[in-house]
C-alpha positions as CSV (number, residue, x, y, z in Angstrom):
1,M,8.3,-9.8,-18.7
2,K,6.1,-7.0,-20.3
3,T,5.0,-4.2,-18.3
4,S,2.1,-3.2,-20.3
5,N,-0.9,-4.8,-22.2
6,N,-1.3,-7.1,-19.7
7,T,-4.9,-7.8,-17.6
8,I,-3.8,-8.1,-14.2
9,L,-5.7,-8.7,-11.3
10,I,-4.9,-7.6,-8.0
11,T,-6.3,-9.0,-4.3
12,G,-6.6,-6.2,-1.7
13,G,-6.8,-3.2,-4.5
14,G,-8.6,-0.8,-2.7
15,S,-5.7,0.4,-0.5
16,G,-2.0,-0.1,0.5
17,I,0.5,-1.9,-1.9
18,G,-2.6,-2.8,-3.7
19,Y,-3.9,0.1,-4.8
20,E,-0.4,1.9,-5.4
21,M,-0.3,-1.2,-7.5
22,A,-3.2,-0.8,-9.2
23,K,-2.5,3.0,-9.9
24,L,1.0,2.1,-11.2
25,F,-0.1,-1.1,-13.8
26,S,-3.2,1.1,-14.9
27,E,-1.4,3.3,-16.9
28,D,-0.5,0.7,-19.6
29,N,-2.6,-2.5,-18.3
30,K,-6.3,-3.6,-18.0
31,V,-6.4,-4.0,-14.0
32,I,-8.9,-5.5,-11.8
33,I,-9.2,-5.2,-8.5
34,T,-11.1,-7.4,-5.7
35,G,-11.8,-6.8,-1.7
36,R,-14.5,-7.4,0.7
37,N,-15.2,-3.8,1.1
38,P,-17.3,-1.7,-2.0
39,E,-17.1,1.3,-1.2
40,K,-13.4,1.3,-0.9
41,L,-13.2,-0.6,-4.0
42,R,-15.6,1.8,-5.8
43,K,-13.2,4.9,-4.4
44,A,-10.6,3.5,-5.8
45,A,-11.7,2.2,-9.3
46,S,-13.0,5.9,-9.9
47,S,-9.9,7.7,-9.5
48,L,-7.8,4.8,-11.6
49,K,-8.3,4.5,-15.5
50,N,-8.5,1.1,-16.8
51,V,-9.4,-0.2,-13.3
52,S,-12.5,-2.5,-12.9
53,A,-13.3,-3.9,-9.1
54,I,-15.6,-6.5,-8.3
55,V,-16.4,-7.6,-4.6
56,S,-15.1,-10.5,-3.6
57,D,-13.9,-12.2,-0.2
58,I,-10.9,-14.7,-1.1
59,N,-11.4,-16.8,1.8
60,N,-14.8,-17.3,0.9
61,E,-15.2,-20.6,-1.1
62,E,-18.0,-19.3,-2.7
63,D,-16.7,-15.8,-3.6
64,V,-13.8,-17.6,-5.0
65,A,-15.7,-19.6,-7.6
66,K,-17.8,-17.1,-8.5
67,L,-15.0,-14.5,-9.0
68,T,-13.3,-17.2,-11.2
69,E,-16.4,-17.7,-13.5
70,Q,-16.4,-13.9,-13.9
71,L,-12.9,-13.3,-14.6
72,N,-13.3,-16.4,-17.3
73,K,-15.9,-14.7,-19.0
74,D,-15.4,-11.1,-18.3
75,F,-11.7,-10.8,-18.6
76,P,-10.6,-13.8,-20.4
77,T,-7.4,-12.4,-21.1
78,L,-6.4,-11.9,-17.6
79,N,-2.8,-13.0,-17.9
80,I,-1.5,-11.9,-14.3
81,V,-2.7,-12.6,-10.7
82,I,-1.2,-10.5,-7.8
83,N,-1.7,-12.3,-4.3
84,N,-1.5,-9.3,-2.4
85,A,-4.5,-9.0,0.0
86,G,-3.3,-9.8,3.6
87,L,-4.0,-10.1,7.0
88,A,-1.7,-9.2,10.4
89,N,-2.7,-9.3,14.0
90,Y,0.2,-7.7,16.5
91,Y,-0.1,-9.7,19.5
92,K,2.7,-11.7,21.3
93,L,2.5,-15.5,22.3
94,T,2.8,-14.8,26.2
95,D,0.2,-12.4,26.2
96,D,-2.7,-13.1,28.7
97,N,-5.7,-14.0,26.5
98,A,-3.5,-14.1,22.8
99,N,-6.0,-16.0,21.5
100,A,-3.5,-16.9,19.2
101,F,-5.2,-20.3,18.0
102,E,-7.4,-17.9,16.1
103,K,-5.6,-15.5,14.8
104,A,-3.5,-17.6,13.7
105,S,-5.5,-19.5,11.3
106,A,-7.3,-16.4,10.0
107,E,-4.1,-15.2,9.1
108,I,-2.8,-18.5,7.6
109,L,-6.1,-19.0,5.7
110,T,-5.9,-15.4,4.3
111,N,-2.3,-15.1,4.0
112,Y,-1.6,-18.8,2.3
113,L,-4.7,-21.0,2.0
114,S,-6.4,-18.3,0.2
115,I,-3.4,-18.1,-2.2
116,V,-3.4,-21.7,-2.7
117,R,-7.0,-21.7,-3.8
118,L,-7.2,-19.1,-6.1
119,T,-4.0,-19.9,-7.8
120,E,-5.4,-23.5,-8.5
121,K,-8.3,-21.8,-9.6
122,L,-7.1,-19.5,-12.3
123,L,-3.9,-21.3,-13.7
124,P,-5.8,-22.8,-16.6
125,L,-7.1,-19.3,-17.5
126,L,-3.0,-18.1,-17.4
127,Q,-1.9,-21.7,-19.2
128,K,-3.6,-20.1,-22.3
129,Q,-1.8,-16.6,-22.5
130,T,1.6,-16.4,-24.5
131,E,2.8,-14.9,-21.2
132,A,1.5,-15.0,-17.6
133,A,2.5,-14.6,-13.9
134,F,1.5,-15.2,-10.4
135,V,3.1,-12.3,-8.1
136,N,2.4,-13.8,-4.1
137,V,3.5,-10.5,-1.8
138,S,4.7,-12.2,0.9
139,S,7.4,-10.4,3.8
140,I,10.9,-9.8,5.2
141,T,9.3,-11.8,8.2
142,A,9.3,-15.2,5.7
143,F,13.0,-15.3,6.4
144,S,12.9,-14.3,9.9
145,P,10.0,-14.0,12.4
146,G,9.5,-11.1,14.8
147,I,7.6,-12.2,18.4
148,G,5.0,-9.5,17.9
149,L,3.8,-10.6,14.5
150,P,3.9,-14.5,15.0
151,G,0.7,-16.2,12.7
152,Y,1.8,-13.5,10.2
153,A,5.3,-14.4,9.9
154,V,4.1,-18.3,10.0
155,S,2.0,-17.6,7.4
156,K,4.5,-15.9,5.2
157,A,7.0,-18.2,5.8
158,A,4.0,-21.0,4.5
159,L,3.3,-18.3,1.5
160,H,7.3,-17.8,0.8
161,S,7.6,-21.8,0.4
162,Y,4.9,-22.2,-1.6
163,S,5.9,-19.5,-4.3
164,Q,9.1,-21.4,-4.6
165,V,7.5,-25.3,-5.2
166,L,5.2,-23.5,-7.3
167,R,7.7,-21.5,-9.5
168,I,10.0,-25.0,-10.0
169,S,6.6,-26.9,-10.3
170,L,5.9,-25.0,-13.2
171,E,8.8,-24.8,-15.0
172,K,9.3,-28.5,-15.0
173,H,5.7,-28.8,-16.2
174,E,5.4,-29.6,-19.6
175,K,3.1,-26.9,-21.0
176,R,4.9,-23.9,-23.0
177,P,4.9,-21.2,-22.2
178,I,5.7,-20.9,-18.5
179,V,3.6,-19.3,-16.3
180,K,5.8,-16.9,-14.0
181,V,5.9,-16.8,-10.1
182,F,7.4,-13.8,-8.6
183,E,7.3,-13.3,-4.9
184,L,7.4,-9.9,-3.6
185,M,9.1,-9.2,0.0
186,P,8.8,-6.1,1.5
187,P,10.4,-4.8,4.8
188,L,7.8,-2.5,7.1
189,V,5.7,-0.2,4.4
190,N,4.1,2.9,5.6
191,T,0.1,1.9,5.2
192,E,-2.9,1.5,7.0
193,F,-2.5,-1.8,7.9
194,S,0.9,-1.5,9.2
195,K,-0.1,1.5,11.3
196,E,-0.7,-0.9,14.4
197,I,3.4,-1.7,14.2
198,G,5.1,1.7,13.2
199,G,4.2,1.7,9.9
200,E,4.5,5.5,9.7
201,S,8.2,4.9,9.7
202,G,8.2,2.3,7.1
203,I,9.0,2.5,2.8
204,S,6.2,4.4,0.8
205,P,4.3,1.7,-1.3
206,T,4.8,3.6,-4.6
207,D,8.6,2.2,-3.7
208,V,7.1,-1.3,-3.2
209,A,5.2,-1.0,-6.7
210,L,8.1,0.5,-8.7
211,D,10.0,-2.4,-7.2
212,L,7.4,-5.2,-8.8
213,K,7.4,-3.6,-12.5
214,K,11.0,-3.7,-12.4
215,A,11.4,-6.9,-11.4
216,F,8.6,-8.0,-14.4
217,E,11.5,-5.6,-16.3
218,T,14.9,-8.0,-15.4
219,E,12.6,-11.4,-14.6
220,T,14.3,-11.0,-11.1
221,Y,11.8,-13.8,-9.0
222,E,12.3,-13.1,-5.3
223,I,12.2,-9.2,-5.5
224,H,13.8,-8.6,-1.8
225,V,12.6,-4.7,-1.5
226,G,14.2,-2.3,0.1
227,G,15.7,-3.1,3.5
228,T,14.9,-6.7,2.9
229,S,17.9,-7.3,0.6
230,D,20.3,-6.0,3.2
231,F,18.6,-8.1,6.0
232,Y,18.5,-10.9,3.4
233,K,22.6,-11.0,3.3
234,L,22.6,-10.6,7.0
235,Y,20.3,-14.2,7.6
236,L,22.6,-15.8,5.1
237,S,26.0,-15.2,6.9
238,S,23.8,-16.0,10.3
239,P,20.4,-16.7,11.0
240,E,21.0,-16.2,14.6
241,N,22.0,-12.8,14.3
242,A,19.4,-12.4,12.1
243,L,16.8,-13.5,14.3
244,Q,18.2,-11.1,16.6
245,A,18.1,-8.2,14.7
246,I,14.2,-8.1,13.6
247,N,13.0,-9.1,16.8
248,S,15.6,-6.1,18.6
249,R,12.6,-3.4,19.3
250,H,10.8,-6.2,20.8
């Protein structure tokens, strides 16, 4: 997969991992970042070259329809979509007034269902390109859930399954060339997004972006970033031990 001369959409591109991806890929590609916060997007886009910003809420059906229309009109060469926007609520199912249903509903919408909708809307455009890909930003918790992030873990497990099904479906589809599907699976990352769960001790978001670029070059479709690689080996050898390990601090 080429890493230059692409047109790349990054959801949640105004901060954190999304911003670092925009920064890295904007050096040799045209990048569009999208998100709900106009000021955050404006600031991010103004600090980078080759970056356009579109305010859009991926959870809102009308916004997604408008975004799809604008991308088809103004960015007809779009060939990479990075589904990075996410939501995480830190709580335990045993907490008083956990509001687990409301929190899990929001997480599943943002981290899974919104991706299904956006992917379906943009797939026809990507299929027009000579080389194209979707990137779904998943998580180490897709393998084993942490009790402090129950809804988030479930949503990322769903995204992991969806990414596999989408990849196989596109491989078996008669259209050529094949639209590729990458899944980026970071451990804890040092961003504002993860501050509440000790993100300061996590890896740099720059490392996550660099691993994605490397995966494009090597066509590694399931990308185990940083400590996820060792954790995945533990998960394969003993799912029970992996579950205990990820919950050892709780």
